[in-house]
N, C-alpha and C positions, 0 to 999 in steps of 0.2 A: 455368644451371639453371631459370632463371624460364621461359624458352622451353620447355623440356621440361615443366615443370610445366602450362604454359598449354595446349600442345599436347594433353596427356592430359585436362585438365580440359575442354578443348572436346569430346572424344570420350567423356564420360559418367564419366570418373573423377574424383570430386568430391575424393577422398582421397589425392593423390599423395605418396609420400614418395621424396625423391632425396637420397642420400648421397654427397657426394663424399669419396674417401679419397685422400690425397697421400703421397707418398714422395719424400723430399728426397735427392738425390745431390749432398753438398757438393764431391766432387773434380772432378765434371763440371760442376757448376753447373746441374742441370737437376731439374725436378720432375715426377714421373710422377703422373697425377691419372686416377683410375678411379671412374666414377660408377656407384652402384648405384641402381637405379630398381624402387620398388614401387609400381605404379599402384593398389594397393586393389582393391576391388570396383565393378564398374559401378554407377551409382546413378541410379535414376530418380524421376520425378516421380510422387507417388502420388496427392494430391489437390490441386485449386486450388479455393480459397473465394474468391468475389466478394461483397464486403458494402459496405454505404454506398451503393449505386446504388438509386435509386427510379425513374428514368426509362426508361433503356435496358435491352431484354430481355436477360437474362443470356446467352442463345445469341449475340447479336450482339457482346457483348464477347468471348466465349470464341473466337469466329470470328476475332476481331481479334488475338488474342494470337499470338506466335511460338512459344509453349510450350504443349503439351497434356498432359493426364493420361497417364501411362505413357510419355512421350517419355524419353530419356536425359537425365541433367542435362548442361548444357553452360555453361562459365563465360562463354561469351560473351551468354547472356541477362542482361538487366538484372536487377540484385539489388533486390527488393522487401522493404523494410524493414516491420517489425510483424508480428504473427501474428494468426490466428484464434482466437476464444476465447469 
């Protein structure tokens, strides 16, 4: 399930819900597993705030980023801690 979640999160679905359902057949010693996947809505990056920089022009920093405003969210991008405020 982690791989399924990861795949969908890399494709813009930040809030994936994967629900495995099992059915045990004790006579035959098998388990049936069905996965119900709800990818949720696509998530995009709204606004990127750059703060604390006093020397490098903001456009140079933005050009170096691997993610840009209005791109789809992807779990492969590094997580940045903190918030603008």
